[in-house]
C-alpha positions as a Markdown table, in Angstrom:
| # | Residue | x | y | z |
|---|---|---|---|---|
| 1 | Met | 40.8 | 33.0 | 2.2 |
| 2 | Thr | 40.8 | 35.6 | -0.9 |
| 3 | Lys | 37.6 | 36.7 | -2.4 |
| 4 | Arg | 38.8 | 34.9 | -5.8 |
| 5 | Met | 39.4 | 31.4 | -3.8 |
| 6 | Trp | 35.8 | 31.7 | -2.5 |
| 7 | Ile | 34.6 | 32.6 | -6.2 |
| 8 | Gly | 36.6 | 29.6 | -7.2 |
| 9 | Ala | 35.6 | 27.0 | -4.5 |
| 10 | Phe | 32.0 | 28.2 | -5.1 |
| 11 | Ala | 31.9 | 27.5 | -8.8 |
| 12 | Ala | 33.5 | 24.2 | -8.1 |
| 13 | Ala | 30.4 | 23.2 | -5.5 |
| 14 | Leu | 28.1 | 24.4 | -8.3 |
| 15 | Val | 29.9 | 21.8 | -11.0 |
| 16 | Pro | 28.0 | 18.6 | -9.9 |
| 17 | Leu | 24.8 | 20.5 | -9.3 |
| 18 | Ala | 24.6 | 21.5 | -13.0 |
| 19 | Gly | 25.4 | 18.1 | -13.9 |
| 20 | Arg | 22.3 | 16.8 | -12.0 |
| 21 | Ala | 20.2 | 19.9 | -13.1 |
| 22 | Glu | 20.8 | 18.4 | -16.9 |
| 23 | Ala | 20.0 | 14.4 | -15.2 |
| 24 | Asp | 16.8 | 15.5 | -14.3 |
| 25 | Lys | 15.9 | 17.4 | -17.3 |
| 26 | Lys | 16.5 | 14.2 | -19.4 |
| 27 | Thr | 14.8 | 12.0 | -16.9 |
| 28 | Glu | 11.7 | 14.3 | -17.2 |
| 29 | Arg | 11.8 | 14.2 | -20.7 |
| 30 | Thr | 12.2 | 10.5 | -20.5 |
| 31 | Trp | 9.3 | 10.3 | -18.2 |
| 32 | Lys | 7.1 | 12.2 | -20.4 |
| 33 | Ala | 7.9 | 10.3 | -23.9 |
| 34 | Lys | 7.7 | 6.8 | -21.9 |
| 35 | Cys | 5.5 | 7.3 | -19.1 |
| 36 | Ala | 3.1 | 10.2 | -19.3 |
| 37 | Ser | 0.8 | 8.7 | -21.9 |
| 38 | Cys | -0.6 | 6.2 | -19.2 |
| 39 | His | 0.7 | 7.2 | -15.4 |
| 40 | Gly | -0.1 | 11.1 | -16.4 |
| 41 | Ala | 2.6 | 13.8 | -16.2 |
| 42 | Asp | 2.1 | 14.0 | -12.6 |
| 43 | Gly | 2.2 | 10.7 | -11.8 |
| 44 | Lys | -1.4 | 10.4 | -11.0 |
| 45 | Gly | -2.9 | 7.9 | -13.3 |
| 46 | Gln | -5.6 | 10.0 | -14.7 |
| 47 | Thr | -5.1 | 9.9 | -18.2 |
| 48 | Asp | -7.7 | 8.0 | -20.5 |
| 49 | Leu | -5.3 | 4.8 | -20.6 |
| 50 | Gly | -4.6 | 5.3 | -16.9 |
| 51 | Gln | -7.9 | 5.2 | -15.9 |
| 52 | Lys | -8.9 | 2.2 | -18.3 |
| 53 | Met | -5.9 | 0.0 | -16.3 |
| 54 | Ala | -6.8 | 1.4 | -13.0 |
| 55 | Ile | -2.8 | 2.8 | -12.5 |
| 56 | Ala | -2.1 | 3.8 | -9.4 |
| 57 | Asp | -1.6 | 7.0 | -8.0 |
| 58 | Tyr | 1.9 | 7.4 | -7.5 |
| 59 | Thr | 1.7 | 10.6 | -5.4 |
| 60 | Asp | -0.3 | 8.7 | -3.0 |
| 61 | Ala | 1.8 | 8.2 | 0.2 |
| 62 | Ala | 0.2 | 4.8 | 0.9 |
| 63 | Trp | 1.6 | 3.9 | -2.6 |
| 64 | Gln | 4.8 | 5.4 | -1.9 |
| 65 | Lys | 5.5 | 3.2 | 1.4 |
| 66 | Gly | 4.2 | 0.1 | 0.0 |
| 67 | His | 6.5 | 0.0 | -3.0 |
| 68 | Ser | 10.3 | -0.6 | -2.6 |
| 69 | Asp | 12.9 | 0.8 | -5.2 |
| 70 | Ala | 13.6 | -2.4 | -6.3 |
| 71 | Asp | 9.9 | -3.1 | -6.9 |
| 72 | Ile | 9.4 | 0.0 | -9.1 |
| 73 | Lys | 12.8 | -1.1 | -11.0 |
| 74 | Lys | 11.5 | -4.3 | -11.6 |
| 75 | Ala | 8.2 | -2.7 | -13.2 |
| 76 | Ile | 10.6 | -0.7 | -15.4 |
| 77 | Thr | 12.8 | -3.3 | -16.4 |
| 78 | Glu | 10.4 | -6.3 | -16.7 |
| 79 | Gly | 7.1 | -4.7 | -17.2 |
| 80 | Val | 3.9 | -5.6 | -15.7 |
| 81 | Lys | 1.2 | -7.9 | -16.8 |
| 82 | Arg | -1.5 | -8.2 | -14.0 |
| 83 | Glu | -5.3 | -7.7 | -13.5 |
| 84 | Lys | -6.5 | -5.0 | -10.7 |
| 85 | Asp | -10.4 | -4.7 | -9.7 |
| 86 | Gly | -11.3 | -6.5 | -13.3 |
| 87 | Lys | -9.0 | -4.1 | -15.3 |
| 88 | Lys | -5.8 | -5.9 | -17.2 |
| 89 | Gln | -2.7 | -3.7 | -16.3 |
| 90 | Glu | -0.2 | -4.4 | -19.0 |
| 91 | Met | 3.4 | -2.5 | -19.9 |
| 92 | Asp | 5.9 | -3.7 | -22.0 |
| 93 | Gly | 9.3 | -3.6 | -20.0 |
| 94 | Phe | 12.1 | -1.0 | -20.8 |
| 95 | Lys | 15.2 | -3.3 | -19.6 |
| 96 | Asp | 16.4 | -3.5 | -23.6 |
| 97 | Arg | 15.1 | 0.2 | -24.2 |
| 98 | Leu | 16.9 | 2.2 | -21.2 |
| 99 | Pro | 20.0 | 1.9 | -20.0 |
| 100 | Glu | 20.0 | 1.1 | -16.2 |
| 101 | Glu | 21.5 | 4.5 | -15.2 |
| 102 | Gln | 18.0 | 5.9 | -16.9 |
| 103 | Val | 15.8 | 3.6 | -15.0 |
| 104 | Glu | 17.3 | 4.4 | -11.6 |
| 105 | Leu | 17.0 | 8.2 | -12.5 |
| 106 | Leu | 13.3 | 6.9 | -13.3 |
| 107 | Val | 12.6 | 5.6 | -9.8 |
| 108 | Ala | 14.1 | 8.3 | -8.2 |
| 109 | Tyr | 11.5 | 10.5 | -10.3 |
| 110 | Ile | 8.9 | 8.8 | -9.3 |
| 111 | Arg | 10.0 | 8.9 | -5.8 |
| 112 | Ser | 10.1 | 12.7 | -5.9 |
| 113 | Leu | 6.4 | 12.5 | -7.2 |
| 114 | Lys | 4.1 | 14.4 | -4.6 |
């Protein structure tokens, strides 16, 4: 292969990565705008609201293992209304406010928290 062909092949391989990087930035912005006030920017739930509602630490390996992608998606779309350790955990669902693709990206984002 000529040098020009290698450069073209390399550039073509980077195109999907550029789109993914943009999606990741958009998902991070969505997390910060819609989720971080309770769950924390780092997903540990150590915000004032997170502590008030006893929100789980999403970076915890046991939490990650104990919740399927479907569980996380359901919580995002349908919301949460339950009591844990005597504290009310309430979150409105985002089914009508976020496109399904963005919900899927949020699930992946939560999975990336370590």
